[in-house]
N, CA, C and O atoms as CSV, one atom per row, in Angstrom:
chain,resi,resn,atom,element,x,y,z
A,1,MET,N,N,-30.319,-62.986,-67.040
A,1,MET,CA,C,-29.343,-64.005,-66.726
A,1,MET,C,C,-28.234,-63.437,-65.836
A,1,MET,O,O,-27.881,-64.030,-64.816
A,2,GLN,N,N,-27.696,-62.295,-66.230
A,2,GLN,CA,C,-26.602,-61.693,-65.470
A,2,GLN,C,C,-27.083,-61.293,-64.078
A,2,GLN,O,O,-26.357,-61.454,-63.097
A,3,GLU,N,N,-28.284,-60.783,-63.995
A,3,GLU,CA,C,-28.838,-60.368,-62.701
A,3,GLU,C,C,-29.054,-61.580,-61.787
A,3,GLU,O,O,-28.811,-61.495,-60.583
A,4,ASP,N,N,-29.511,-62.709,-62.351
A,4,ASP,CA,C,-29.703,-63.922,-61.562
A,4,ASP,C,C,-28.384,-64.407,-60.983
A,4,ASP,O,O,-28.312,-64.774,-59.810
A,5,LEU,N,N,-27.341,-64.409,-61.804
A,5,LEU,CA,C,-26.030,-64.847,-61.330
A,5,LEU,C,C,-25.487,-63.894,-60.268
A,5,LEU,O,O,-24.835,-64.322,-59.315
A,6,HIS,N,N,-25.758,-62.608,-60.437
A,6,HIS,CA,C,-25.323,-61.618,-59.451
A,6,HIS,C,C,-26.027,-61.860,-58.114
A,6,HIS,O,O,-25.397,-61.786,-57.059
A,7,GLN,N,N,-27.316,-62.147,-58.156
A,7,GLN,CA,C,-28.083,-62.424,-56.936
A,7,GLN,C,C,-27.579,-63.692,-56.245
A,7,GLN,O,O,-27.479,-63.737,-55.019
A,8,GLU,N,N,-27.262,-64.720,-57.036
A,8,GLU,CA,C,-26.743,-65.961,-56.451
A,8,GLU,C,C,-25.386,-65.724,-55.792
A,8,GLU,O,O,-25.112,-66.278,-54.727
A,9,LEU,N,N,-24.547,-64.916,-56.406
A,9,LEU,CA,C,-23.239,-64.603,-55.831
A,9,LEU,C,C,-23.409,-63.831,-54.523
A,9,LEU,O,O,-22.716,-64.101,-53.542
A,10,LYS,N,N,-24.316,-62.890,-54.514
A,10,LYS,CA,C,-24.600,-62.113,-53.304
A,10,LYS,C,C,-25.132,-63.023,-52.194
A,10,LYS,O,O,-24.730,-62.898,-51.037
A,11,PHE,N,N,-26.031,-63.934,-52.549
A,11,PHE,CA,C,-26.581,-64.896,-51.601
A,11,PHE,C,C,-25.468,-65.784,-51.038
A,11,PHE,O,O,-25.450,-66.068,-49.840
A,12,ALA,N,N,-24.546,-66.220,-51.889
A,12,ALA,CA,C,-23.433,-67.072,-51.460
A,12,ALA,C,C,-22.511,-66.328,-50.493
A,12,ALA,O,O,-22.019,-66.922,-49.534
A,13,VAL,N,N,-22.274,-65.045,-50.730
A,13,VAL,CA,C,-21.409,-64.257,-49.839
A,13,VAL,C,C,-22.057,-64.143,-48.453
A,13,VAL,O,O,-21.376,-64.278,-47.437
A,14,ILE,N,N,-23.346,-63.900,-48.414
A,14,ILE,CA,C,-24.051,-63.789,-47.130
A,14,ILE,C,C,-24.020,-65.122,-46.386
A,14,ILE,O,O,-23.711,-65.162,-45.195
A,15,CYS,N,N,-24.339,-66.209,-47.083
A,15,CYS,CA,C,-24.334,-67.536,-46.454
A,15,CYS,C,C,-22.932,-67.936,-46.015
A,15,CYS,O,O,-22.771,-68.573,-44.974
A,16,THR,N,N,-21.929,-67.577,-46.781
A,16,THR,CA,C,-20.545,-67.877,-46.421
A,16,THR,C,C,-20.154,-67.161,-45.138
A,16,THR,O,O,-19.495,-67.738,-44.272
A,17,SER,N,N,-20.554,-65.925,-45.020
A,17,SER,CA,C,-20.255,-65.175,-43.798
A,17,SER,C,C,-20.905,-65.833,-42.584
A,17,SER,O,O,-20.288,-65.938,-41.524
A,18,ILE,N,N,-22.142,-66.270,-42.740
A,18,ILE,CA,C,-22.849,-66.926,-41.633
A,18,ILE,C,C,-22.186,-68.257,-41.282
A,18,ILE,O,O,-21.975,-68.549,-40.105
A,19,LEU,N,N,-21.857,-69.063,-42.285
A,19,LEU,CA,C,-21.209,-70.348,-42.025
A,19,LEU,C,C,-19.829,-70.164,-41.408
A,19,LEU,O,O,-19.442,-70.932,-40.527
A,20,ASP,N,N,-19.083,-69.161,-41.857
A,20,ASP,CA,C,-17.777,-68.869,-41.261
A,20,ASP,C,C,-17.926,-68.514,-39.782
A,20,ASP,O,O,-17.158,-68.985,-38.943
A,21,LEU,N,N,-18.906,-67.692,-39.476
A,21,LEU,CA,C,-19.134,-67.288,-38.092
A,21,LEU,C,C,-19.497,-68.501,-37.228
A,21,LEU,O,O,-19.004,-68.637,-36.108
A,22,ILE,N,N,-20.347,-69.368,-37.743
A,22,ILE,CA,C,-20.731,-70.576,-37.006
A,22,ILE,C,C,-19.513,-71.465,-36.754
A,22,ILE,O,O,-19.313,-71.940,-35.637
A,23,LEU,N,N,-18.702,-71.690,-37.787
A,23,LEU,CA,C,-17.510,-72.516,-37.615
A,23,LEU,C,C,-16.510,-71.879,-36.655
A,23,LEU,O,O,-15.892,-72.575,-35.850
A,24,TRP,N,N,-16.351,-70.574,-36.736
A,24,TRP,CA,C,-15.406,-69.902,-35.860
A,24,TRP,C,C,-15.854,-69.987,-34.403
A,24,TRP,O,O,-15.036,-70.235,-33.517
A,25,ILE,N,N,-17.143,-69.783,-34.153
A,25,ILE,CA,C,-17.672,-69.886,-32.784
A,25,ILE,C,C,-17.522,-71.324,-32.272
A,25,ILE,O,O,-17.155,-71.540,-31.117
A,26,ALA,N,N,-17.807,-72.302,-33.136
A,26,ALA,CA,C,-17.630,-73.705,-32.738
A,26,ALA,C,C,-16.169,-73.997,-32.401
A,26,ALA,O,O,-15.882,-74.718,-31.445
A,27,SER,N,N,-15.254,-73.442,-33.181
A,27,SER,CA,C,-13.831,-73.671,-32.898
A,27,SER,C,C,-13.406,-72.992,-31.600
A,27,SER,O,O,-12.509,-73.480,-30.911
A,28,LEU,N,N,-14.043,-71.871,-31.261
A,28,LEU,CA,C,-13.733,-71.212,-29.989
A,28,LEU,C,C,-14.091,-72.118,-28.814
A,28,LEU,O,O,-13.341,-72.212,-27.843
A,29,PHE,N,N,-15.237,-72.780,-28.910
A,29,PHE,CA,C,-15.657,-73.678,-27.836
A,29,PHE,C,C,-14.802,-74.941,-27.783
A,29,PHE,O,O,-14.523,-75.454,-26.700
A,30,LEU,N,N,-14.388,-75.441,-28.937
A,30,LEU,CA,C,-13.644,-76.696,-28.986
A,30,LEU,C,C,-12.152,-76.537,-28.691
A,30,LEU,O,O,-11.562,-77.362,-27.993
A,31,ALA,N,N,-11.549,-75.480,-29.220
A,31,ALA,CA,C,-10.089,-75.367,-29.114
A,31,ALA,C,C,-9.614,-74.028,-28.569
A,31,ALA,O,O,-8.409,-73.804,-28.455
A,32,GLY,N,N,-10.519,-73.155,-28.239
A,32,GLY,CA,C,-10.104,-71.830,-27.792
A,32,GLY,C,C,-9.756,-70.955,-28.995
A,32,GLY,O,O,-9.867,-71.383,-30.144
A,33,PHE,N,N,-9.337,-69.734,-28.711
A,33,PHE,CA,C,-9.018,-68.818,-29.804
A,33,PHE,C,C,-7.706,-69.219,-30.457
A,33,PHE,O,O,-6.668,-69.335,-29.805
A,34,ARG,N,N,-7.783,-69.422,-31.744
A,34,ARG,CA,C,-6.577,-69.691,-32.538
A,34,ARG,C,C,-6.665,-68.837,-33.799
A,34,ARG,O,O,-7.614,-68.929,-34.578
A,35,MET,N,N,-5.670,-68.026,-33.965
A,35,MET,CA,C,-5.635,-67.140,-35.132
A,35,MET,C,C,-5.558,-67.935,-36.425
A,35,MET,O,O,-6.050,-67.477,-37.456
A,36,SER,N,N,-4.953,-69.115,-36.391
A,36,SER,CA,C,-4.815,-69.924,-37.602
A,36,SER,C,C,-6.174,-70.373,-38.134
A,36,SER,O,O,-6.353,-70.499,-39.345
A,37,VAL,N,N,-7.129,-70.614,-37.240
A,37,VAL,CA,C,-8.479,-71.008,-37.666
A,37,VAL,C,C,-9.162,-69.836,-38.362
A,37,VAL,O,O,-9.755,-69.998,-39.429
A,38,LEU,N,N,-9.078,-68.677,-37.764
A,38,LEU,CA,C,-9.703,-67.491,-38.350
A,38,LEU,C,C,-9.061,-67.131,-39.689
A,38,LEU,O,O,-9.768,-66.829,-40.651
A,39,SER,N,N,-7.751,-67.161,-39.760
A,39,SER,CA,C,-7.085,-66.832,-41.025
A,39,SER,C,C,-7.388,-67.894,-42.092
A,39,SER,O,O,-7.502,-67.565,-43.273
A,40,GLY,N,N,-7.519,-69.143,-41.692
A,40,GLY,CA,C,-7.884,-70.195,-42.646
A,40,GLY,C,C,-9.286,-69.995,-43.201
A,40,GLY,O,O,-9.514,-70.152,-44.400
A,41,LEU,N,N,-10.224,-69.649,-42.325
A,41,LEU,CA,C,-11.596,-69.394,-42.793
A,41,LEU,C,C,-11.646,-68.207,-43.745
A,41,LEU,O,O,-12.348,-68.244,-44.755
A,42,LEU,N,N,-10.905,-67.161,-43.422
A,42,LEU,CA,C,-10.902,-65.980,-44.294
A,42,LEU,C,C,-10.263,-66.287,-45.649
A,42,LEU,O,O,-10.790,-65.888,-46.687
A,43,LEU,N,N,-9.133,-66.992,-45.643
A,43,LEU,CA,C,-8.470,-67.340,-46.895
A,43,LEU,C,C,-9.344,-68.282,-47.731
A,43,LEU,O,O,-9.497,-68.084,-48.936
A,44,GLY,N,N,-9.907,-69.290,-47.097
A,44,GLY,CA,C,-10.759,-70.235,-47.812
A,44,GLY,C,C,-12.015,-69.582,-48.371
A,44,GLY,O,O,-12.424,-69.864,-49.497
A,45,SER,N,N,-12.618,-68.717,-47.586
A,45,SER,CA,C,-13.830,-68.034,-48.048
A,45,SER,C,C,-13.533,-67.083,-49.196
A,45,SER,O,O,-14.300,-66.996,-50.156
A,46,PHE,N,N,-12.407,-66.366,-49.092
A,46,PHE,CA,C,-12.019,-65.485,-50.189
A,46,PHE,C,C,-11.782,-66.297,-51.469
A,46,PHE,O,O,-12.224,-65.909,-52.550
A,47,GLY,N,N,-11.082,-67.424,-51.333
A,47,GLY,CA,C,-10.836,-68.281,-52.497
A,47,GLY,C,C,-12.115,-68.838,-53.085
A,47,GLY,O,O,-12.266,-68.900,-54.305
A,48,MET,N,N,-13.041,-69.246,-52.225
A,48,MET,CA,C,-14.308,-69.804,-52.697
A,48,MET,C,C,-15.147,-68.738,-53.407
A,48,MET,O,O,-15.746,-69.013,-54.447
A,49,ILE,N,N,-15.193,-67.540,-52.857
A,49,ILE,CA,C,-15.972,-66.469,-53.487
A,49,ILE,C,C,-15.329,-66.056,-54.809
A,49,ILE,O,O,-16.031,-65.789,-55.784
A,50,LEU,N,N,-14.007,-66.004,-54.845
A,50,LEU,CA,C,-13.311,-65.728,-56.102
A,50,LEU,C,C,-13.616,-66.819,-57.127
A,50,LEU,O,O,-13.806,-66.531,-58.309
A,51,ASN,N,N,-13.662,-68.063,-56.676
A,51,ASN,CA,C,-14.022,-69.177,-57.549
A,51,ASN,C,C,-15.423,-69.006,-58.125
A,51,ASN,O,O,-15.640,-69.211,-59.319
A,52,LEU,N,N,-16.373,-68.629,-57.268
A,52,LEU,CA,C,-17.749,-68.421,-57.745
A,52,LEU,C,C,-17.829,-67.250,-58.716
A,52,LEU,O,O,-18.569,-67.303,-59.699
A,53,PHE,N,N,-17.069,-66.193,-58.442
A,53,PHE,CA,C,-17.039,-65.054,-59.355
A,53,PHE,C,C,-16.492,-65.472,-60.720
A,53,PHE,O,O,-17.039,-65.092,-61.756
A,54,LEU,N,N,-15.408,-66.257,-60.717
A,54,LEU,CA,C,-14.841,-66.736,-61.982
A,54,LEU,C,C,-15.798,-67.681,-62.696
A,54,LEU,O,O,-15.878,-67.673,-63.924
A,55,LEU,N,N,-16.518,-68.490,-61.941
A,55,LEU,CA,C,-17.519,-69.371,-62.543
A,55,LEU,C,C,-18.639,-68.549,-63.176
A,55,LEU,O,O,-19.116,-68.876,-64.262
A,56,ARG,N,N,-19.054,-67.493,-62.502
A,56,ARG,CA,C,-20.077,-66.588,-63.054
A,56,ARG,C,C,-19.601,-65.998,-64.373
A,56,ARG,O,O,-20.353,-65.941,-65.346
A,57,ARG,N,N,-18.339,-65.555,-64.397
A,57,ARG,CA,C,-17.769,-64.993,-65.621
A,57,ARG,C,C,-17.729,-66.028,-66.746
A,57,ARG,O,O,-18.021,-65.710,-67.898
A,58,THR,N,N,-17.369,-67.254,-66.409
A,58,THR,CA,C,-17.317,-68.325,-67.397
A,58,THR,C,C,-18.703,-68.600,-67.975
A,58,THR,O,O,-18.854,-68.785,-69.182
A,59,ILE,N,N,-19.710,-68.625,-67.109
A,59,ILE,CA,C,-21.084,-68.873,-67.567
A,59,ILE,C,C,-21.547,-67.760,-68.488
A,59,ILE,O,O,-22.134,-68.028,-69.536
A,60,LEU,N,N,-21.291,-66.517,-68.113
A,60,LEU,CA,C,-21.708,-65.400,-68.961
A,60,LEU,C,C,-20.998,-65.430,-70.311
A,60,LEU,O,O,-21.616,-65.156,-71.340
A,61,ASN,N,N,-19.706,-65.760,-70.319
A,61,ASN,CA,C,-18.974,-65.871,-71.583
A,61,ASN,C,C,-19.521,-67.009,-72.441
A,61,ASN,O,O,-19.604,-66.880,-73.663
A,62,ALA,N,N,-19.891,-68.114,-71.813
A,62,ALA,CA,C,-20.431,-69.245,-72.558
A,62,ALA,C,C,-21.779,-68.898,-73.190
A,62,ALA,O,O,-22.074,-69.305,-74.314
A,63,VAL,N,N,-22.586,-68.147,-72.456
A,63,VAL,CA,C,-23.891,-67.743,-72.999
A,63,VAL,C,C,-23.709,-66.763,-74.156
A,63,VAL,O,O,-24.413,-66.851,-75.162
A,64,ARG,N,N,-22.777,-65.840,-74.019
A,64,ARG,CA,C,-22.547,-64.845,-75.074
A,64,ARG,C,C,-21.935,-65.461,-76.334
A,64,ARG,O,O,-22.369,-65.174,-77.449
A,65,SER,N,N,-20.921,-66.311,-76.142
A,65,SER,CA,C,-20.195,-66.819,-77.308
A,65,SER,C,C,-20.680,-68.184,-77.783
A,65,SER,O,O,-20.345,-68.607,-78.890
A,66,GLY,N,N,-21.456,-68.869,-76.970
A,66,GLY,CA,C,-21.951,-70.180,-77.371
A,66,GLY,C,C,-20.944,-71.300,-77.161
A,66,GLY,O,O,-21.172,-72.426,-77.603
A,67,LYS,N,N,-19.843,-71.009,-76.499
A,67,LYS,CA,C,-18.845,-72.043,-76.210
A,67,LYS,C,C,-19.411,-73.018,-75.184
A,67,LYS,O,O,-20.060,-72.612,-74.220
A,68,THR,N,N,-19.162,-74.291,-75.398
A,68,THR,CA,C,-19.607,-75.265,-74.409
A,68,THR,C,C,-18.500,-75.635,-73.436
A,68,THR,O,O,-18.776,-76.113,-72.335
A,69,LYS,N,N,-17.248,-75.418,-73.830
A,69,LYS,CA,C,-16.118,-75.718,-72.952
A,69,LYS,C,C,-15.222,-74.491,-72.840
A,69,LYS,O,O,-14.902,-73.831,-73.829
A,70,ASP,N,N,-14.837,-74.216,-71.624
A,70,ASP,CA,C,-13.930,-73.103,-71.372
A,70,ASP,C,C,-12.836,-73.599,-70.433
A,70,ASP,O,O,-12.971,-73.526,-69.212
A,71,TRP,N,N,-11.768,-74.097,-71.010
A,71,TRP,CA,C,-10.677,-74.658,-70.218
A,71,TRP,C,C,-9.939,-73.592,-69.436
A,71,TRP,O,O,-9.436,-73.861,-68.345
A,72,THR,N,N,-9.866,-72.398,-69.971
A,72,THR,CA,C,-9.151,-71.329,-69.277
A,72,THR,C,C,-9.827,-71.014,-67.948
A,72,THR,O,O,-9.167,-70.908,-66.914
A,73,GLY,N,N,-11.139,-70.866,-67.984
A,73,GLY,CA,C,-11.881,-70.583,-66.750
A,73,GLY,C,C,-11.756,-71.707,-65.739
A,73,GLY,O,O,-11.589,-71.463,-64.544
A,74,TYR,N,N,-11.838,-72.930,-66.218
A,74,TYR,CA,C,-11.720,-74.087,-65.336
A,74,TYR,C,C,-10.339,-74.146,-64.690
A,74,TYR,O,O,-10.220,-74.345,-63.481
A,75,LEU,N,N,-9.303,-73.974,-65.498
A,75,LEU,CA,C,-7.946,-74.027,-64.969
A,75,LEU,C,C,-7.661,-72.880,-64.001
A,75,LEU,O,O,-6.937,-73.054,-63.021
A,76,LEU,N,N,-8.226,-71.718,-64.277
A,76,LEU,CA,C,-8.052,-70.576,-63.384
A,76,LEU,C,C,-8.717,-70.844,-62.036
A,76,LEU,O,O,-8.157,-70.508,-60.992
A,77,ARG,N,N,-9.907,-71.446,-62.051
A,77,ARG,CA,C,-10.587,-71.786,-60.800
A,77,ARG,C,C,-9.811,-72.848,-60.023
A,77,ARG,O,O,-9.728,-72.777,-58.796
A,78,CYS,N,N,-9.248,-73.819,-60.716
A,78,CYS,CA,C,-8.403,-74.831,-60.054
A,78,CYS,C,C,-7.159,-74.186,-59.453
A,78,CYS,O,O,-6.724,-74.560,-58.364
A,79,LEU,N,N,-6.595,-73.226,-60.159
A,79,LEU,CA,C,-5.410,-72.529,-59.669
A,79,LEU,C,C,-5.716,-71.757,-58.392
A,79,LEU,O,O,-4.910,-71.756,-57.461
A,80,VAL,N,N,-6.860,-71.109,-58.340
A,80,VAL,CA,C,-7.250,-70.353,-57.139
A,80,VAL,C,C,-7.334,-71.289,-55.939
A,80,VAL,O,O,-6.783,-70.991,-54.879
A,81,ALA,N,N,-8.019,-72.415,-56.101
A,81,ALA,CA,C,-8.149,-73.368,-54.998
A,81,ALA,C,C,-6.780,-73.938,-54.611
A,81,ALA,O,O,-6.479,-74.081,-53.426
A,82,SER,N,N,-5.968,-74.255,-55.591
A,82,SER,CA,C,-4.649,-74.832,-55.325
A,82,SER,C,C,-3.742,-73.859,-54.588
A,82,SER,O,O,-3.022,-74.256,-53.672
A,83,VAL,N,N,-3.769,-72.603,-54.972
A,83,VAL,CA,C,-2.928,-71.592,-54.316
A,83,VAL,C,C,-3.373,-71.397,-52.866
A,83,VAL,O,O,-2.537,-71.289,-51.969
A,84,ALA,N,N,-4.679,-71.352,-52.636
A,84,ALA,CA,C,-5.173,-71.184,-51.261
A,84,ALA,C,C,-4.736,-72.353,-50.385
A,84,ALA,O,O,-4.293,-72.150,-49.254
A,85,ILE,N,N,-4.856,-73.563,-50.897
A,85,ILE,CA,C,-4.451,-74.741,-50.128
A,85,ILE,C,C,-2.938,-74.774,-49.946
A,85,ILE,O,O,-2.453,-75.138,-48.875
A,86,MET,N,N,-2.191,-74.400,-50.977
A,86,MET,CA,C,-0.737,-74.385,-50.886
A,86,MET,C,C,-0.267,-73.386,-49.825
A,86,MET,O,O,0.648,-73.681,-49.055
A,87,ILE,N,N,-0.886,-72.216,-49.784
A,87,ILE,CA,C,-0.533,-71.217,-48.766
A,87,ILE,C,C,-0.756,-71.788,-47.374
A,87,ILE,O,O,0.063,-71.598,-46.474
A,88,SER,N,N,-1.871,-72.488,-47.205
A,88,SER,CA,C,-2.163,-73.045,-45.881
A,88,SER,C,C,-1.188,-74.153,-45.503
A,88,SER,O,O,-0.839,-74.297,-44.331
A,89,LEU,N,N,-0.750,-74.927,-46.474
A,89,LEU,CA,C,0.208,-75.998,-46.178
A,89,LEU,C,C,1.600,-75.463,-45.863
A,89,LEU,O,O,2.334,-76.049,-45.067
A,90,LEU,N,N,1.952,-74.362,-46.486
A,90,LEU,CA,C,3.289,-73.793,-46.277
A,90,LEU,C,C,3.377,-72.865,-45.064
A,90,LEU,O,O,4.472,-72.550,-44.598
A,91,SER,N,N,2.234,-72.434,-44.558
A,91,SER,CA,C,2.229,-71.474,-43.459
A,91,SER,C,C,1.771,-72.138,-42.160
A,91,SER,O,O,0.830,-72.931,-42.150
A,92,ASP,N,N,2.445,-71.801,-41.082
A,92,ASP,CA,C,2.017,-72.275,-39.767
A,92,ASP,C,C,0.878,-71.421,-39.211
A,92,ASP,O,O,0.219,-71.804,-38.245
A,93,ASP,N,N,0.657,-70.273,-39.824
A,93,ASP,CA,C,-0.362,-69.343,-39.331
A,93,ASP,C,C,-1.730,-69.551,-39.954
A,93,ASP,O,O,-2.662,-68.807,-39.649
A,94,VAL,N,N,-1.872,-70.546,-40.819
A,94,VAL,CA,C,-3.144,-70.800,-41.502
A,94,VAL,C,C,-3.486,-72.280,-41.357
A,94,VAL,O,O,-2.688,-73.154,-41.696
A,95,ASN,N,N,-4.682,-72.541,-40.849
A,95,ASN,CA,C,-5.152,-73.907,-40.661
A,95,ASN,C,C,-5.669,-74.454,-41.991
A,95,ASN,O,O,-6.562,-73.862,-42.597
A,96,THR,N,N,-5.120,-75.569,-42.446
A,96,THR,CA,C,-5.469,-76.130,-43.752
A,96,THR,C,C,-6.921,-76.588,-43.812
A,96,THR,O,O,-7.595,-76.365,-44.817
A,97,LEU,N,N,-7.411,-77.221,-42.754
A,97,LEU,CA,C,-8.793,-77.709,-42.757
A,97,LEU,C,C,-9.786,-76.561,-42.918
A,97,LEU,O,O,-10.779,-76.682,-43.636
A,98,THR,N,N,-9.510,-75.449,-42.245
A,98,THR,CA,C,-10.437,-74.322,-42.351
A,98,THR,C,C,-10.303,-73.572,-43.670
A,98,THR,O,O,-11.155,-72.745,-43.995
A,99,VAL,N,N,-9.261,-73.842,-44.426
A,99,VAL,CA,C,-9.172,-73.299,-45.781
A,99,VAL,C,C,-10.006,-74.152,-46.735
A,99,VAL,O,O,-10.670,-73.625,-47.627
A,100,VAL,N,N,-9.969,-75.452,-46.545
A,100,VAL,CA,C,-10.674,-76.376,-47.445
A,100,VAL,C,C,-12.188,-76.326,-47.234
A,100,VAL,O,O,-12.944,-76.399,-48.203
A,101,LEU,N,N,-12.638,-76.205,-45.994
A,101,LEU,CA,C,-14.075,-76.247,-45.708
A,101,LEU,C,C,-14.908,-75.234,-46.500
A,101,LEU,O,O,-15.954,-75.615,-47.025
A,102,PRO,N,N,-14.501,-73.964,-46.615
A,102,PRO,CA,C,-15.326,-73.031,-47.395
A,102,PRO,C,C,-15.494,-73.425,-48.868
A,102,PRO,O,O,-16.474,-73.027,-49.498
A,103,PHE,N,N,-14.571,-74.187,-49.416
A,103,PHE,CA,C,-14.737,-74.623,-50.804
A,103,PHE,C,C,-15.871,-75.641,-50.936
A,103,PHE,O,O,-16.322,-75.928,-52.046
A,104,LEU,N,N,-16.329,-76.184,-49.816
A,104,LEU,CA,C,-17.467,-77.102,-49.821
A,104,LEU,C,C,-18.790,-76.374,-49.570
A,104,LEU,O,O,-19.856,-76.955,-49.768
A,105,TYR,N,N,-18.737,-75.133,-49.145
A,105,TYR,CA,C,-19.938,-74.361,-48.855
A,105,TYR,C,C,-20.935,-74.300,-50.017
A,105,TYR,O,O,-22.131,-74.480,-49.785
A,106,PRO,N,N,-20.494,-74.053,-51.258
A,106,PRO,CA,C,-21.489,-73.929,-52.331
A,106,PRO,C,C,-22.383,-75.162,-52.465
A,106,PRO,O,O,-23.568,-75.034,-52.772
A,107,LYS,N,N,-21.835,-76.332,-52.242
A,107,LYS,CA,C,-22.660,-77.536,-52.313
A,107,LYS,C,C,-23.719,-77.509,-51.224
A,107,LYS,O,O,-24.868,-77.883,-51.463
A,108,LEU,N,N,-23.344,-77.073,-50.042
A,108,LEU,CA,C,-24.284,-76.970,-48.936
A,108,LEU,C,C,-25.292,-75.845,-49.168
A,108,LEU,O,O,-26.498,-76.041,-49.023
A,109,ILE,N,N,-24.786,-74.673,-49.529
A,109,ILE,CA,C,-25.650,-73.501,-49.701
A,109,ILE,C,C,-26.680,-73.735,-50.800
A,109,ILE,O,O,-27.881,-73.598,-50.569
A,110,PHE,N,N,-26.212,-74.085,-51.988
A,110,PHE,CA,C,-27.138,-74.215,-53.110
A,110,PHE,C,C,-27.914,-75.525,-53.066
A,110,PHE,O,O,-29.006,-75.613,-53.629
A,111,GLY,N,N,-27.365,-76.549,-52.402
A,111,GLY,CA,C,-28.105,-77.801,-52.230
A,111,GLY,C,C,-29.310,-77.602,-51.337
A,111,GLY,O,O,-30.412,-78.036,-51.675
A,112,VAL,N,N,-29.117,-76.952,-50.204
A,112,VAL,CA,C,-30.231,-76.674,-49.293
A,112,VAL,C,C,-31.212,-75.714,-49.943
A,112,VAL,O,O,-32.425,-75.890,-49.826
A,113,PHE,N,N,-30.702,-74.708,-50.623
A,113,PHE,CA,C,-31.562,-73.744,-51.310
A,113,PHE,C,C,-32.430,-74.447,-52.354
A,113,PHE,O,O,-33.626,-74.177,-52.462
A,114,TYR,N,N,-31.820,-75.343,-53.115
A,114,TYR,CA,C,-32.555,-76.076,-54.148
A,114,TYR,C,C,-33.614,-76.976,-53.528
A,114,TYR,O,O,-34.749,-77.005,-54.002
A,115,LEU,N,N,-33.267,-77.700,-52.491
A,115,LEU,CA,C,-34.230,-78.599,-51.838
A,115,LEU,C,C,-35.379,-77.831,-51.204
A,115,LEU,O,O,-36.526,-78.277,-51.238
A,116,LYS,N,N,-35.067,-76.670,-50.620
A,116,LYS,CA,C,-36.099,-75.876,-49.953
A,116,LYS,C,C,-37.105,-75.287,-50.939
A,116,LYS,O,O,-38.305,-75.263,-50.666
A,117,PHE,N,N,-36.617,-74.811,-52.083
A,117,PHE,CA,C,-37.495,-74.136,-53.033
A,117,PHE,C,C,-37.914,-75.012,-54.197
A,117,PHE,O,O,-38.660,-74.565,-55.068
A,118,LYS,N,N,-37.454,-76.235,-54.227
A,118,LYS,CA,C,-37.817,-77.172,-55.308
A,118,LYS,C,C,-39.309,-77.506,-55.267
A,118,LYS,O,O,-39.941,-77.661,-56.312
A,119,ASN,N,N,-39.859,-77.614,-54.086
A,119,ASN,CA,C,-41.263,-78.013,-53.930
A,119,ASN,C,C,-42.232,-76.868,-54.163
A,119,ASN,O,O,-43.437,-77.098,-54.265
A,120,LYS,N,N,-41.739,-75.651,-54.250
A,120,LYS,CA,C,-42.651,-74.504,-54.429
A,120,LYS,C,C,-42.992,-74.297,-55.871
A,120,LYS,O,O,-43.744,-73.380,-56.202
């Protein structure tokens, strides 16, 4: 179980890096080089990966202890996302949209992964 979650986290980090690169290159063509886009992608991706790591920890704790609800883990993950978005809203050097987009990556990454390997 722990190894499977570790592999999924590793897969998510690789896919996140690829998606960040694609978005950054697209933004270069659309708006030119803007440091705020790059810093937003980095902040959002870091927050999303931290969120997945905390989710992994919550799942492992639930399996070990048999708890079905873990409010602490949930609230901590919400706090991570909220802080990342708050930083982007308060800073002129961080693009808010590019902070939010990486938090949507897991749905894309694991949704496509599930659809691709579901038929096998």
